[in-house]
C-alpha positions as CSV (number, residue, x, y, z in Angstrom):
1,M,-25.9,-118.8,-85.0
2,G,-26.2,-114.8,-85.6
3,T,-28.4,-112.3,-87.1
4,D,-27.6,-109.6,-89.3
5,T,-25.5,-107.2,-86.8
6,C,-23.6,-110.3,-84.2
7,A,-22.9,-114.3,-84.0
8,L,-22.5,-116.2,-82.0
9,G,-19.2,-119.0,-83.2
10,P,-16.9,-121.3,-81.4
11,Y,-14.8,-120.6,-79.1
12,R,-11.0,-120.3,-80.2
13,A,-7.5,-121.5,-79.5
14,D,-5.8,-119.5,-81.8
15,L,-7.8,-116.4,-80.2
16,V,-6.0,-116.8,-76.9
17,E,-4.0,-114.0,-76.8
18,T,-7.2,-111.7,-78.9
19,Y,-9.0,-112.8,-75.5
20,W,-6.0,-112.4,-72.8
21,R,-6.0,-108.5,-74.2
22,W,-9.7,-108.4,-73.3
23,E,-9.3,-109.4,-70.8
24,Q,-6.8,-107.2,-68.9
25,D,-9.0,-104.6,-69.7
26,P,-9.3,-102.1,-66.1
27,T,-13.4,-101.4,-66.6
28,L,-12.8,-105.7,-66.8
29,L,-11.3,-106.5,-64.1
30,V,-13.3,-103.5,-61.9
31,G,-16.3,-105.3,-63.1
32,Y,-15.4,-108.9,-61.9
33,G,-14.1,-107.5,-58.7
34,R,-10.5,-108.8,-59.6
35,Q,-8.0,-108.4,-58.5
36,A,-5.3,-109.4,-60.8
37,P,-4.4,-109.4,-63.9
38,E,-3.3,-112.1,-65.3
39,S,-0.2,-113.8,-67.6
40,L,-0.6,-114.6,-71.2
41,E,1.2,-117.8,-70.3
42,A,-1.1,-118.7,-67.6
43,R,-4.1,-117.7,-69.7
44,T,-2.8,-119.9,-72.4
45,E,-2.4,-122.7,-70.5
46,G,-6.0,-122.3,-69.4
47,M,-6.9,-122.4,-72.3
48,A,-6.7,-126.6,-73.2
49,D,-8.6,-127.0,-70.2
50,Q,-11.5,-124.7,-70.9
51,L,-11.6,-126.3,-74.6
52,R,-12.0,-129.8,-73.3
53,G,-14.5,-128.6,-70.8
54,E,-18.6,-128.9,-70.0
55,N,-19.4,-125.3,-70.4
56,L,-20.1,-123.7,-73.3
57,R,-17.8,-121.6,-74.6
58,F,-18.9,-118.9,-77.6
59,T,-16.3,-116.2,-79.4
60,I,-19.5,-113.4,-79.8
61,Y,-18.7,-112.0,-83.4
62,D,-19.8,-107.9,-84.8
63,R,-20.8,-107.9,-87.9
64,T,-21.9,-104.4,-88.5
65,S,-19.9,-104.1,-91.2
66,G,-20.2,-107.3,-93.2
67,E,-16.8,-109.3,-92.1
68,P,-17.2,-111.0,-88.8
69,V,-14.7,-109.9,-85.8
70,P,-14.3,-110.9,-82.8
71,A,-15.8,-108.7,-80.1
72,G,-16.6,-111.2,-77.1
73,I,-16.5,-114.2,-75.3
74,A,-20.3,-115.8,-73.6
75,T,-19.9,-118.8,-71.8
76,L,-22.6,-121.1,-69.9
77,L,-21.6,-122.8,-67.5
78,P,-23.9,-125.1,-66.9
79,D,-25.6,-127.2,-63.9
80,H,-26.9,-130.5,-66.1
81,A,-28.2,-132.5,-62.8
82,V,-31.2,-129.2,-62.9
83,R,-31.2,-128.0,-66.3
84,T,-29.8,-124.8,-65.3
85,A,-26.4,-122.5,-66.2
86,E,-24.8,-119.7,-65.1
87,Y,-23.4,-116.9,-67.8
88,V,-20.6,-114.7,-68.3
89,I,-20.2,-112.0,-71.1
90,M,-16.8,-110.3,-71.8
91,L,-16.5,-107.7,-74.1
92,A,-14.2,-106.5,-76.1
93,P,-13.2,-102.1,-75.3
94,E,-13.6,-100.9,-78.3
95,A,-16.9,-103.5,-78.5
96,R,-18.8,-101.8,-75.5
97,G,-22.0,-99.6,-76.0
98,R,-23.3,-100.0,-78.7
99,G,-25.9,-103.1,-77.8
100,L,-23.5,-106.0,-78.8
101,G,-23.5,-107.0,-75.6
102,T,-27.7,-107.2,-75.3
103,Q,-27.6,-109.1,-78.6
104,A,-25.0,-111.7,-77.5
105,T,-26.2,-112.2,-74.5
106,R,-29.9,-113.4,-75.9
107,L,-28.5,-115.3,-78.7
108,A,-26.6,-116.9,-75.6
109,L,-30.2,-117.3,-74.2
110,D,-31.4,-118.6,-77.5
111,Y,-29.7,-121.4,-77.5
112,A,-29.8,-122.1,-73.6
113,F,-33.4,-123.0,-74.2
114,H,-33.5,-124.2,-77.8
115,I,-30.6,-126.4,-77.7
116,T,-29.0,-127.4,-74.6
117,N,-33.1,-127.2,-73.5
118,L,-32.2,-125.1,-70.1
119,R,-34.8,-124.1,-67.8
120,M,-33.0,-121.2,-66.8
121,V,-29.9,-119.3,-66.9
122,W,-28.9,-117.0,-64.3
123,L,-26.1,-114.6,-63.4
124,K,-24.5,-111.8,-60.9
125,V,-23.2,-108.3,-61.3
126,L,-21.7,-105.9,-59.6
127,A,-24.7,-103.9,-58.0
128,P,-22.9,-100.3,-59.3
129,N,-23.0,-101.6,-63.3
130,Q,-25.4,-100.9,-64.2
131,A,-25.0,-100.4,-68.0
132,G,-24.4,-104.5,-67.4
133,I,-27.4,-104.9,-65.4
134,R,-29.7,-102.6,-68.2
135,A,-28.1,-104.7,-71.4
136,Y,-29.2,-108.1,-69.6
137,E,-32.5,-106.9,-68.9
138,K,-33.1,-105.6,-72.2
139,A,-31.3,-108.9,-73.0
140,G,-34.3,-110.9,-70.9
141,F,-32.5,-110.8,-67.5
142,R,-35.2,-110.0,-64.0
143,T,-33.6,-109.4,-61.0
144,A,-33.8,-112.5,-58.6
145,G,-32.3,-110.9,-55.6
146,K,-28.6,-109.7,-54.2
147,L,-25.8,-111.4,-52.3
148,R,-25.1,-108.2,-49.7
149,E,-21.9,-106.6,-49.9
150,A,-20.6,-109.9,-52.0
151,G,-18.2,-108.1,-54.5
152,Y,-15.9,-104.8,-54.8
153,W,-16.1,-101.9,-56.8
154,L,-13.6,-99.6,-57.4
155,G,-12.0,-101.4,-54.3
156,Q,-15.5,-100.3,-51.9
157,T,-17.4,-103.3,-51.2
158,C,-20.8,-103.4,-52.5
159,D,-24.3,-105.7,-53.6
160,E,-23.9,-108.7,-56.3
161,V,-26.8,-108.5,-57.8
162,I,-28.7,-112.2,-58.8
163,M,-30.7,-112.4,-62.9
164,D,-32.4,-114.7,-64.4
165,A,-33.6,-115.7,-67.6
166,V,-36.5,-118.6,-67.8
167,A,-37.4,-120.3,-71.0
168,G,-41.2,-120.2,-70.3
169,E,-40.5,-116.8,-70.7
170,F,-37.9,-115.9,-73.6
171,A,-39.9,-113.5,-75.9
172,G,-37.5,-114.6,-78.7
173,P,-36.5,-113.6,-81.7
174,S,-34.9,-117.0,-81.8
175,V,-32.2,-117.7,-84.5
176,V,-32.2,-121.2,-83.5
177,T,-36.4,-122.6,-84.2
178,P,-36.9,-121.1,-87.7
179,L,-34.2,-123.5,-88.7
180,L,-36.1,-125.9,-86.9
181,P,-38.4,-127.9,-89.0
182,S,-42.9,-127.7,-87.5
183,R,-44.2,-130.1,-85.7
């Protein structure tokens, strides 16, 4: 599922070392507020559980060069009882700053609303991560509130911004709906 420049595909066990390498990037560690890197062995062990789980995990592909190149991970963590999901994205360091995160997020929302039939998708982002907030806004998320001093950024406490996107406000363009038969 994708556009000319970005696509979402299956989460792949053969890419575990690539995913792990991306997750060790200091910028990502700061952005997620995590304090310690994970070993490749631990990441490999956790991969089997992730592949069997109910979460919707996608590999993000950069298609700007024509050939799809893995560039990140997009995850929807659904709560089926209320038809919502938390959204998490991780981009490779070399894939950042080119709008790929916004495109991948729009594709994930398209999937969430038109295939999984979720009514709302939400996320948390650390307040100092202004580039991330702008990308989420471009993709269709809106600020819903904040959790005061709930995160850390460069050793200092910071707020976590809560953002959401609802199905009724998803303005597309959709890559899913043109594939469906007319009503």
